[in-house]
C-alpha positions in Angstrom: -9.1 -145.2 106.7 -12.3 -145.9 104.6 -13.5 -149.4 104.2 -14.5 -151.1 100.9 -18.2 -150.3 101.7 -17.4 -146.7 102.4 -15.5 -146.4 99.1 -18.6 -147.8 97.3 -20.8 -145.3 99.0 -18.4 -142.5 98.0 -18.5 -143.7 94.4 -22.3 -143.7 94.5 -22.3 -140.1 95.8 -19.8 -139.1 93.0 -22.0 -140.8 90.4 -25.1 -139.0 91.6 -23.2 -135.7 91.6 -22.1 -136.3 88.0 -25.7 -137.1 87.0 -27.0 -134.0 88.8 -24.4 -131.8 87.0 -25.3 -133.3 83.6 -29.0 -132.8 84.4 -28.3 -129.1 85.5 -26.4 -128.5 82.2 -29.3 -130.0 80.2 -31.8 -127.8 82.1 -29.7 -124.6 81.5 -29.4 -125.5 77.8 -33.2 -126.0 77.6 -33.9 -122.7 79.3 -31.5 -120.8 76.9 -32.9 -122.7 73.9 -36.5 -121.6 75.0 -35.6 -118.0 74.1 -34.0 -118.7 70.8 -35.7 -118.4 67.4 -37.0 -121.4 65.6 -34.2 -121.3 63.0 -31.5 -121.3 65.7 -33.3 -123.9 67.7 -33.6 -126.3 64.8 -30.0 -125.8 63.9 -28.9 -126.6 67.4 -31.0 -129.7 67.5 -29.6 -131.0 64.2 -26.0 -130.1 65.3 -26.4 -131.9 68.7 -27.6 -135.0 66.9 -24.8 -134.9 64.3 -22.1 -134.4 67.0 -23.7 -136.8 69.5 -20.6 -139.0 69.5 -18.2 -136.1 70.1 -20.4 -134.7 72.9 -20.4 -138.2 74.5 -16.6 -138.4 74.3 -16.3 -134.9 75.8 -18.6 -135.9 78.7 -16.6 -139.1 79.2 -13.3 -137.1 79.3 -14.8 -134.7 81.8 -16.0 -137.6 84.1 -12.5 -139.2 83.9 -10.9 -135.9 84.9 -13.3 -135.5 87.8 -12.6 -139.0 89.1 -8.8 -138.4 88.5 -9.0 -135.4 90.7 -10.8 -137.4 93.4 -8.0 -140.1 93.2 -5.3 -137.4 93.6 -7.0 -136.1 96.7 -7.1 -139.7 98.2 -3.4 -140.2 97.2 -2.4 -137.0 99.1 -4.6 -137.8 102.1 -3.7 -141.5 102.6 -0.1 -142.8 103.3 -0.7 -146.3 102.0 -2.2 -145.5 98.6 -1.7 -149.1 97.3 -3.8 -150.6 100.1 -6.5 -147.9 99.5 -6.4 -148.7 95.8 -7.2 -152.4 96.5 -10.1 -151.3 98.6 -11.4 -149.1 95.8 -11.1 -151.8 93.2 -14.6 -153.4 93.8 -16.3 -150.1 93.3 -14.2 -149.3 90.2 -15.0 -152.7 88.7 -18.7 -152.3 89.5 -19.0 -148.9 87.8 -17.0 -150.1 84.8 -19.5 -152.9 84.4 -22.4 -150.5 84.7 -20.9 -148.2 82.0 -20.1 -151.0 79.6 -23.6 -152.4 80.0 -25.2 -149.0 79.4 -23.0 -148.5 76.3 -23.8 -151.9 75.0 -27.5 -151.2 75.3 -27.1 -147.9 73.4 -24.8 -149.3 70.7 -26.9 -152.4 70.3 -30.1 -150.5 70.2 -30.4 -150.7 66.4 -32.8 -153.3 65.1 -30.9 -154.9 62.2 -33.5 -156.8 60.2 -32.0 -159.4 57.9 -35.4 -160.4 56.5 -36.4 -156.9 55.5 -33.1 -155.1 54.9 -30.8 -157.8 53.6 -28.1 -156.0 51.5 -25.7 -159.0 51.2 -26.0 -159.5 47.5 -26.4 -155.9 46.7 -23.2 -154.9 48.4 -21.1 -157.9 47.2 -21.3 -160.0 50.3 -22.1 -163.7 50.4 -19.9 -166.8 50.5 -16.2 -165.9 49.7 -13.1 -168.1 49.5 -9.9 -167.1 51.4 -6.9 -169.3 51.6 -9.0 -172.3 50.6 -11.7 -171.8 53.2 -15.2 -170.4 52.8 -16.5 -167.5 54.8 -20.0 -166.0 54.8 -20.2 -162.2 54.7 -23.6 -160.9 55.6 -24.8 -157.3 55.6 -28.1 -156.4 57.2 -29.6 -152.9 57.7 -32.0 -151.2 60.0 -33.8 -149.0 57.4 -33.7 -145.3 57.0 -35.3 -143.4 59.9 -37.5 -140.6 58.5 -38.4 -139.1 61.9 -38.5 -135.3 61.8 -36.3 -134.8 64.9 -34.3 -138.0 65.2 -34.3 -139.1 61.5 -31.1 -140.0 59.6 -30.7 -140.0 55.9 -28.3 -142.9 56.2 -29.0 -146.6 56.9 -27.2 -148.2 59.8 -25.9 -151.6 58.8 -24.3 -154.6 60.5 -21.6 -156.6 58.7 -20.9 -160.1 60.0 -18.4 -162.7 59.0 -18.8 -166.4 59.9 -16.9 -169.5 59.1 -18.2 -172.8 57.6 -19.2 -173.9 61.1 -21.3 -170.7 61.6 -19.0 -169.2 64.2 -19.0 -165.4 64.3 -15.5 -164.2 63.5 -15.9 -160.5 62.9 -18.6 -157.8 63.2 -18.7 -154.2 62.1 -21.4 -151.4 62.3 -21.4 -148.5 59.9 -23.7 -146.4 57.8 -24.7 -146.4 54.1 -26.1 -143.5 52.1 -28.4 -144.7 49.4 -29.5 -141.4 47.8 -26.3 -140.1 46.3 -22.7 -140.5 45.2 -20.4 -141.4 46.7 -22.4 -143.9 48.7 -23.6 -147.5 49.0 -20.3 -148.7 47.7 -20.0 -152.6 47.4 -17.4 -154.5 49.4 -13.9 -154.6 47.8 -12.7 -158.2 48.1 -8.9 -158.5 48.2 -6.6 -161.5 48.4 -6.4 -161.3 52.2 -8.9 -158.6 53.2 -12.2 -157.0 52.6 -12.8 -153.2 52.5 -16.1 -151.5 53.3 -16.9 -147.8 53.2 -18.5 -145.9 56.1 -20.6 -143.2 54.3 -21.1 -141.3 57.5 -17.4 -140.5 57.8 -16.5 -141.1 54.2 -13.7 -143.5 55.3 -12.7 -146.9 54.1 -12.1 -149.7 56.7 -10.6 -153.1 56.1 -10.9 -156.5 57.8 -8.1 -159.0 57.5 -9.2 -162.3 56.0 -9.3 -164.7 57.7 -10.2 -162.4 60.7 -7.8 -162.2 63.6 -8.3 -163.1 67.2 -8.7 -159.4 67.9 -11.6 -159.3 65.4 -13.1 -162.3 67.2 -13.0 -160.5 70.5 -14.1 -157.2 69.0 -17.2 -158.9 67.5 -18.4 -159.7 71.0 -18.0 -156.1 72.4 -20.5 -153.8 70.7 -18.7 -150.6 71.8 -15.8 -151.7 69.6 -17.8 -152.1 66.5 
């Protein structure tokens, strides 16, 4: 039966295989794209950027299915699957940490500049009173990216909520569209919640006030914001 080290080496081989398959897919798409007209090419580039999240989710599902098939093969081959699962655990934990770290880098890659793009007053943030306690709601942006290929007409913003001691209680990331209606809607302050609008999805989201323990945990995991 494979050892813990052997399972790690196997996971590394599977990881490299997945990377190679993704690279091959990108290469094939690039070759096909080379023969397309400029109009079709530009349309595909814009579409791929717009649906980047959906593409990423699709890749993640494909990877999970691939690893699930591998696990099924091990289950059929090994009589004591529970023991083998324990030996696989270090490799699984390692790759989960790698994926979370990579996602955190990608999600946290925006540069939210509170000095240059402070929208707190403009969007009805600031110090608010809930149940006799004061909370500071701050909204900082990253600016509109006007790049020809990677530009976005919307401004990515970060909303944070802190208590009187300055402890971070909640954090959200969303997008604001400044150049039209509906867009750049101010926060709606309720008796026990605040509501903000994500202009990218045209959906309203709410945060309970005071924020819950789940909000506290969520504020410290970028992928959940």
